[in-house]
C-alpha positions as CSV (number, residue, x, y, z in Angstrom):
1,M,0.0,0.0,0.0
2,R,2.8,2.4,0.9
3,R,4.6,1.8,-2.5
4,T,1.3,2.3,-4.3
5,F,0.7,5.6,-2.5
6,E,4.2,6.8,-3.4
7,W,3.8,5.9,-7.1
8,M,0.3,7.5,-7.3
9,I,1.5,10.8,-5.9
10,G,4.9,10.8,-7.7
11,L,3.2,10.2,-11.1
12,R,0.5,12.8,-10.3
13,Y,3.2,15.5,-9.7
14,T,4.4,15.1,-13.3
15,R,1.2,16.6,-14.6
16,A,0.5,20.4,-14.8
17,K,-1.5,22.1,-12.1
18,R,-3.4,25.3,-12.3
19,R,-1.2,27.0,-9.7
20,N,2.1,26.6,-11.4
21,R,2.3,25.5,-15.0
22,F,5.9,26.7,-15.3
23,V,7.1,23.6,-13.4
24,S,5.4,21.5,-16.1
25,F,7.0,23.5,-18.8
26,I,10.5,22.8,-17.3
27,S,9.5,19.1,-17.1
28,A,8.6,19.1,-20.8
29,T,11.9,20.9,-21.6
30,S,13.8,18.2,-19.7
31,I,12.0,15.4,-21.6
32,I,12.7,17.1,-25.0
33,G,16.3,17.6,-24.1
34,I,16.8,14.0,-23.1
35,T,14.9,12.8,-26.2
36,L,17.2,14.9,-28.5
37,G,20.3,13.8,-26.7
38,V,19.5,10.1,-26.8
39,T,18.4,10.3,-30.4
40,A,21.6,12.1,-31.5
41,L,23.7,9.6,-29.6
42,I,22.1,6.5,-31.2
43,V,22.1,8.0,-34.7
44,V,25.8,9.2,-34.5
45,I,27.1,5.9,-33.0
46,S,25.2,3.9,-35.6
47,V,26.7,6.1,-38.4
48,M,30.1,5.7,-36.9
49,N,29.6,1.9,-36.8
50,G,28.5,2.0,-40.4
51,F,31.6,4.0,-41.5
52,Q,33.9,1.6,-39.6
53,D,32.3,-1.4,-41.4
54,E,32.3,0.2,-44.8
55,L,35.9,1.3,-44.5
56,R,37.0,-2.1,-43.4
57,E,35.1,-3.8,-46.2
58,R,36.3,-1.5,-48.9
59,I,39.9,-1.4,-47.7
60,L,40.1,-5.2,-47.3
61,G,38.4,-5.5,-50.7
62,M,41.5,-3.9,-52.2
63,T,44.2,-4.9,-49.7
64,A,44.8,-8.2,-48.0
65,H,44.1,-9.6,-44.5
66,V,47.8,-10.4,-44.2
67,T,50.8,-9.4,-46.3
68,L,54.1,-11.3,-46.2
69,A,57.5,-10.2,-47.6
70,E,61.2,-10.1,-46.7
71,R,62.6,-7.3,-44.7
72,D,63.8,-5.5,-47.8
73,G,60.3,-5.3,-49.2
74,T,60.6,-8.1,-51.8
75,L,60.2,-11.8,-51.9
76,S,62.4,-14.1,-54.0
77,D,61.2,-17.7,-53.4
78,W,57.5,-16.8,-53.3
79,R,56.2,-20.0,-54.7
80,E,57.8,-22.1,-52.0
81,V,56.7,-19.7,-49.3
82,A,53.2,-19.6,-50.8
83,E,52.9,-23.4,-50.5
84,R,54.0,-23.3,-46.8
85,V,51.7,-20.5,-46.0
86,G,48.8,-22.0,-47.9
87,A,49.0,-25.1,-45.7
88,D,47.8,-23.1,-42.7
89,P,44.1,-24.0,-42.2
90,A,43.3,-20.4,-41.4
91,V,44.5,-19.2,-44.8
92,Q,41.9,-19.3,-47.6
93,A,44.0,-18.0,-50.5
94,V,47.5,-16.7,-51.3
95,A,48.5,-14.4,-54.2
96,P,51.8,-12.8,-55.2
97,Y,52.0,-9.2,-56.2
98,V,54.4,-6.5,-57.5
99,Q,53.7,-3.0,-56.4
100,A,55.3,0.2,-57.5
101,E,54.6,3.9,-58.4
102,G,54.2,4.9,-61.9
103,M,53.0,7.7,-64.2
104,L,50.1,7.1,-66.7
105,S,50.0,9.3,-69.7
106,S,47.2,9.7,-72.2
107,P,48.0,13.1,-73.9
108,P,47.2,15.7,-72.9
109,E,46.3,14.1,-69.5
110,V,48.9,12.7,-67.0
111,S,48.3,11.1,-63.6
112,G,50.4,9.3,-61.0
113,A,49.1,5.9,-59.7
114,I,50.0,2.9,-57.7
115,I,50.7,0.1,-60.2
116,R,50.0,-3.4,-58.9
117,G,51.1,-6.5,-60.8
118,I,48.9,-9.5,-60.2
119,Q,48.1,-13.0,-61.4
120,P,44.4,-12.8,-62.0
121,D,43.6,-16.5,-61.2
122,L,45.3,-16.2,-57.8
123,E,44.2,-12.6,-57.1
124,T,40.5,-13.1,-57.6
125,P,40.0,-15.3,-54.4
126,V,42.1,-12.8,-52.3
127,T,40.4,-9.5,-53.2
128,D,36.9,-8.3,-54.2
129,I,38.1,-6.2,-57.2
130,G,36.6,-8.8,-59.7
131,A,33.2,-8.2,-58.2
132,H,33.4,-4.5,-58.8
133,M,34.3,-4.5,-62.5
134,Q,32.3,-2.0,-64.5
135,E,33.8,-3.1,-67.8
136,G,35.9,-6.0,-68.7
137,A,37.2,-8.6,-66.3
138,M,40.4,-9.3,-64.3
139,Q,40.9,-12.5,-66.4
140,D,41.4,-10.3,-69.4
141,L,44.9,-9.5,-68.1
142,H,47.4,-11.9,-69.9
143,G,51.1,-11.9,-69.5
144,G,53.0,-10.4,-72.4
145,E,49.9,-8.6,-73.9
146,F,50.4,-5.5,-71.7
147,G,46.8,-4.9,-70.7
148,I,45.8,-2.7,-67.8
149,V,42.8,-2.4,-65.5
150,L,42.1,1.1,-64.2
151,G,39.9,2.6,-61.4
152,S,36.9,4.4,-62.7
153,A,38.0,7.8,-61.4
154,L,41.5,7.3,-62.8
155,A,40.2,6.3,-66.2
156,G,37.9,9.4,-66.2
157,S,40.8,11.7,-65.3
158,L,42.9,10.3,-68.1
159,G,40.0,10.4,-70.5
160,V,40.3,6.8,-71.6
161,S,37.9,3.9,-72.0
162,M,37.9,0.3,-73.0
163,G,40.3,-0.5,-75.8
164,D,42.2,2.8,-75.6
165,S,46.0,2.9,-75.2
166,L,48.1,4.8,-72.7
167,M,51.7,5.1,-71.7
168,L,52.9,3.7,-68.4
169,I,56.1,5.3,-67.2
170,S,58.1,3.7,-64.4
171,A,59.8,5.8,-61.7
172,D,63.0,3.8,-62.2
173,V,65.7,5.2,-64.5
174,A,67.2,3.0,-67.1
175,V,70.8,3.7,-68.0
176,T,71.4,3.9,-71.8
177,P,74.4,4.9,-73.9
178,V,72.7,8.3,-74.4
179,G,72.1,8.8,-70.6
180,G,69.4,8.0,-68.1
181,M,65.9,7.4,-69.4
182,L,62.6,6.5,-67.7
183,R,61.3,3.1,-68.5
184,Q,58.0,3.3,-70.4
185,R,55.6,0.9,-72.1
186,K,52.3,1.2,-74.0
187,F,49.4,-0.5,-72.3
188,T,45.8,-1.2,-73.5
189,V,42.8,-0.6,-71.2
190,V,41.1,-4.0,-70.8
191,G,39.0,-3.3,-67.7
192,I,37.6,-0.6,-65.4
193,F,36.6,-1.2,-61.8
194,E,34.9,0.9,-59.1
195,V,35.1,-0.2,-55.5
196,G,33.4,3.0,-54.2
197,M,36.4,4.3,-52.3
198,Y,37.9,7.3,-54.1
199,E,41.4,6.8,-53.0
200,Y,41.5,3.4,-54.8
201,D,39.3,4.4,-57.8
202,R,41.4,7.4,-58.5
203,G,44.9,6.1,-57.8
204,T,45.2,2.3,-58.6
205,A,45.9,0.4,-61.8
206,M,46.3,-3.4,-62.3
207,I,48.6,-5.1,-64.8
208,H,49.7,-8.7,-65.1
209,L,52.4,-9.9,-62.8
210,Q,54.7,-10.9,-65.7
211,D,54.3,-7.5,-67.3
212,A,55.1,-5.8,-64.0
213,Q,58.2,-7.9,-63.5
214,A,59.4,-6.9,-66.9
215,L,58.6,-3.2,-66.6
216,F,60.1,-2.8,-63.1
217,R,63.0,-5.2,-63.7
218,T,62.3,-7.3,-60.6
219,G,63.4,-10.6,-62.3
220,G,61.7,-13.5,-60.6
221,R,61.1,-11.5,-57.4
222,V,57.8,-10.1,-56.2
223,S,56.9,-7.4,-53.7
224,G,55.3,-10.0,-51.4
225,L,52.3,-12.3,-50.9
226,R,48.8,-11.3,-50.0
227,L,46.7,-13.7,-47.8
228,K,43.0,-14.0,-47.3
229,L,41.8,-15.6,-44.1
230,D,38.7,-17.3,-42.9
231,D,38.3,-14.8,-40.1
232,I,39.5,-11.2,-40.6
233,F,39.7,-10.7,-36.9
234,A,42.1,-13.6,-36.5
235,A,44.6,-11.7,-38.7
236,P,46.8,-10.4,-35.9
237,A,47.2,-13.9,-34.4
238,V,47.9,-15.5,-37.9
239,A,50.5,-12.8,-38.7
240,R,52.2,-13.4,-35.3
241,D,52.3,-17.1,-35.9
242,L,53.7,-16.7,-39.4
243,N,56.5,-14.5,-38.0
244,Q,57.4,-17.1,-35.5
245,Q,57.3,-20.0,-38.0
246,L,59.1,-18.4,-40.9
247,G,61.6,-16.3,-38.9
248,Y,64.1,-13.9,-40.3
249,P,64.1,-12.3,-43.0
250,Y,60.4,-12.8,-43.4
251,R,57.9,-10.4,-42.0
252,A,54.1,-10.7,-41.9
253,Q,51.8,-7.7,-41.3
254,D,48.0,-7.8,-40.8
255,W,45.4,-5.3,-41.9
256,T,45.1,-3.8,-38.5
257,Q,48.8,-2.7,-38.7
258,T,48.9,-1.5,-42.4
259,N,45.6,0.5,-42.0
260,S,45.8,1.3,-38.3
261,N,45.5,5.1,-38.9
262,F,42.0,4.8,-40.4
263,F,40.5,2.6,-37.7
264,R,42.3,4.4,-34.9
265,A,41.0,7.7,-36.1
266,I,37.4,6.3,-36.3
267,Q,37.6,4.9,-32.8
268,I,38.9,8.2,-31.4
269,E,36.3,10.2,-33.2
270,R,33.6,7.8,-32.1
271,T,34.7,8.1,-28.4
272,V,34.9,11.9,-28.6
273,M,31.5,12.2,-30.2
274,F,30.0,9.9,-27.5
275,I,31.4,12.1,-24.8
276,I,30.3,15.4,-26.5
277,L,26.7,14.1,-27.1
278,S,26.5,12.6,-23.7
279,L,26.8,16.2,-22.4
280,I,23.5,17.0,-24.1
281,V,21.9,14.2,-22.2
282,A,23.6,15.3,-19.0
283,V,22.4,18.9,-19.3
284,A,18.9,17.8,-20.1
285,A,18.9,15.3,-17.2
286,F,20.1,17.9,-14.7
287,N,17.3,20.2,-15.8
288,I,15.3,17.7,-13.8
289,V,17.1,19.1,-10.7
290,S,15.6,22.6,-11.3
291,T,12.2,21.0,-12.1
292,L,12.1,19.1,-8.8
293,V,13.5,21.9,-6.8
294,M,10.7,24.2,-8.0
295,L,8.3,21.4,-7.5
296,V,9.4,20.8,-3.9
297,T,9.0,24.6,-3.2
298,D,5.6,24.6,-4.8
299,K,4.5,21.5,-2.9
300,Q,5.8,22.3,0.5
301,G,2.2,22.5,1.9
302,D,1.4,19.1,0.4
303,I,4.5,17.6,1.8
304,A,3.7,19.0,5.3
305,I,0.2,17.5,5.1
306,L,1.6,14.1,4.0
307,R,4.0,14.2,6.9
308,T,1.3,15.0,9.4
309,L,-0.7,12.1,8.1
310,G,2.1,9.7,8.8
311,A,4.3,9.7,5.7
312,S,7.9,9.1,6.5
313,P,10.8,11.1,5.1
314,G,11.8,8.1,3.0
315,S,8.3,8.0,1.4
316,I,8.5,11.7,0.6
317,M,12.0,11.2,-0.9
318,M,10.7,8.3,-3.0
319,I,7.7,10.3,-4.3
320,F,10.1,12.9,-5.8
321,I,12.5,10.3,-7.1
322,I,9.6,8.6,-8.9
323,T,8.6,12.0,-10.4
324,G,12.1,12.7,-11.7
325,V,12.9,9.2,-12.9
326,F,9.5,9.1,-14.8
327,I,10.5,12.3,-16.7
328,G,13.8,10.7,-17.6
329,L,12.2,7.4,-18.7
330,I,9.8,9.2,-21.0
331,G,12.6,11.2,-22.6
332,T,14.8,8.1,-22.9
333,A,12.1,5.9,-24.4
334,V,11.0,8.5,-27.0
335,G,14.7,9.2,-27.8
336,V,15.4,5.5,-28.3
337,G,12.3,5.1,-30.5
338,I,13.2,8.0,-32.8
339,G,16.9,7.2,-32.8
340,V,16.4,3.6,-33.8
341,L,13.9,4.7,-36.5
342,I,16.4,7.2,-38.0
343,A,19.4,4.8,-37.8
344,E,17.5,2.0,-39.5
345,N,16.3,4.3,-42.4
346,I,19.3,6.7,-42.8
347,D,20.0,5.3,-46.3
348,V,16.6,6.7,-47.3
349,I,16.5,9.9,-45.2
350,V,19.9,11.3,-46.3
351,P,19.3,10.9,-50.1
352,W,15.9,12.5,-49.7
353,I,17.4,15.5,-47.8
354,E,20.2,15.7,-50.5
355,N,17.5,15.8,-53.3
356,V,15.5,18.5,-51.5
357,A,18.6,20.6,-50.7
358,G,20.1,20.0,-54.2
359,T,23.5,19.2,-52.7
360,Q,25.7,16.2,-51.8
361,F,26.9,16.0,-48.2
362,M,29.8,13.7,-49.0
363,P,31.4,14.3,-52.4
364,A,33.4,11.3,-53.6
365,D,36.5,13.4,-54.4
366,V,36.7,14.7,-50.9
367,Y,35.6,11.8,-48.6
368,Y,36.6,8.2,-48.7
369,I,32.9,7.1,-48.7
370,S,30.3,9.1,-50.6
371,E,27.3,7.6,-48.9
372,V,26.2,7.8,-45.2
373,P,26.2,4.2,-43.9
374,S,24.6,3.0,-40.6
375,R,24.7,-0.1,-38.5
376,L,22.5,-0.2,-35.4
377,D,24.1,-2.0,-32.5
378,W,21.6,-2.9,-29.8
379,A,24.4,-3.1,-27.2
380,N,25.1,0.6,-27.9
381,V,21.4,1.4,-27.6
382,G,21.3,-0.3,-24.3
383,L,24.4,1.6,-23.1
384,V,22.9,4.9,-24.1
385,S,19.6,4.1,-22.5
386,L,21.3,3.0,-19.2
387,M,23.4,6.2,-19.2
388,A,20.4,8.4,-19.7
389,F,18.5,6.6,-17.0
390,A,21.4,6.8,-14.6
391,L,21.8,10.5,-15.1
392,S,18.1,11.1,-14.6
393,F,18.2,9.1,-11.4
394,L,21.2,11.0,-10.0
395,A,19.5,14.3,-10.9
396,T,16.6,13.4,-8.6
397,L,18.6,12.6,-5.4
398,Y,19.3,16.1,-4.1
399,P,15.8,17.6,-4.7
400,A,14.2,14.5,-3.2
401,W,16.5,14.7,-0.2
402,R,15.5,18.3,0.3
403,A,11.8,17.4,0.1
404,S,12.3,14.7,2.8
405,R,13.9,17.4,5.1
406,V,10.8,19.8,4.9
407,Q,9.5,20.4,8.4
408,P,5.7,20.3,8.6
409,A,5.4,23.2,11.1
410,E,7.6,25.5,9.1
411,A,5.9,24.6,5.8
412,L,2.3,25.2,7.2
413,R,3.2,28.5,9.0
414,Y,2.2,30.7,6.0
415,E,-0.4,28.4,4.5
């Protein structure tokens, strides 16, 4: 009965009264503030999760889970090493590669690029480039035919399309009787890919491994091996095991090392955004303090009557805790509902806003990803909800304690 009495009065105090509607206005402001804060937190964290997943997927679509080479950045006996590495049950596929910088020329346009020499039959199981071909196929690269596959943005900047020829100029200088000359070779465009990450679409070109070895004068050596694993999150452990098994001069690096700056930056930004947006919830939650302080002042006569009827200080305190927590729960629940709704439909909402505004929020030539991704994590939703509830509860303690300290005689003196 006592708990029912406390809940009945505590919930009743959340509604407006004729004597003081300003208290109810502050309560509504607190609810709106908590709602906005919780909504913003859920949406921003979901977008950050989406960015992290998209970056990982697109980066690993072009790079490898683990790369293996000797300390000098090359690998001579790559076939033997590939057999040993491929015997590991955690390794799905192994592919050799030659990588170097070069200049692509299609007069009057010139552009620098990362040139990667590959064996198409071995490369296809390792990366996802073959699934992102706009024209042609990776299998159209044949040794000795000097074909080249370009990123879509790179092909656009050079003004070339399928079947066109361009000149690939190596950064190495060849010594001739008439002096030093840059090595160059004419290549034919046999494919165009688009992975959706501007850095790769604008700055990467693929040629056959045999052509790359001939152009860059590597002989039978390659730059290293690229490994694809069953579980990308096992990459650090696999790389560590390979370093122990193969020993010097081999060195294995996993994707968390070669792309650490991207993911560390996202994690830091995610943490900072969580802290900043949590302050919105904190400010809104502590508006509950002012709401309850004014409510306690307004209800001193009621408190005194309840005390004279036998209500204990603990019951009075519980009444006002219930009032404040109820305000926080409403704001949190509404914020979670709106936040989840936006996070689940952001792929529809953002394009609609872009169409209405006539602009693009994330141009492909500026940002790594040109679309706003989102991944809702219910663990994060639970964390945000718990934080908002905890702040709302803490905000009620001082005003509720003040209410429990009201003396009936003092409160009724001027009634």
